[in-house]
Residue, then its C-alpha position, 0 to 999 in steps of 0.5 A: m437867847i441867855t439861860e440864867g445859870t442857877k443851882a436849879n438847872f445847871q447841872s442839866i445845862v453842863r450835861a447838854q448836848g452841844l456847845v453851852l458858854i457859860d459866862f461868870w459874871a457878878p453885878w459890881c463888877g465893871p468888866c463884866r458889866a462891858f463883856s454883857p453886851i458882848f455876850e449878849a450879841a454873840s448869843k444872838k449871832h450864834p443861836s446854835v450854841k446856848f449861852v449862859k450867864v452865873d451870877t457868881d454873887q447869888e449862885q456862890e456854890i457854883a462858883s465855889a465848885l467851879r473854882i471861881r477866883s477871878i470874874p469875869t470868868l468864860m467857861a465852854i461845855k461841849d457835849g458834857e467836857l469843859v473844852f475852855s475856861q479863861a478869866g478876862m473880858l473878849p472882845a467881840g471879835a475874839l469870842d467870834l472866833l472862839i466860838e467858830r473854833l471850838q464848834k469845830l471841834p469833834s463831838k463826844t455824841p456818839s453816833a449811831s453805828p451802821n450794825t445797830 
């Protein structure tokens, strides 16, 4: 499932635990439209990852705050920390490989202490 990122929900999205992939796009952008089905297929293949699309025309404040200068731009946030950002479209195989590598990054989630 893909969530639409908006000003109203973006902060809660980026602060979420786990891996979040964000596709910054616009309806008029040819490469964005070409990447969309790849992103959607990956969202079905990797259900433990949260997939988010941000329309940079509709959400200019978010795009500006994150200094999005080129679209599509793909960002990955894990446990509230930016771990990847790249402009340009990725082929399906490269996106799957990226997701697998990002999932293997150490989690920033605090673990329970055995003394608590």
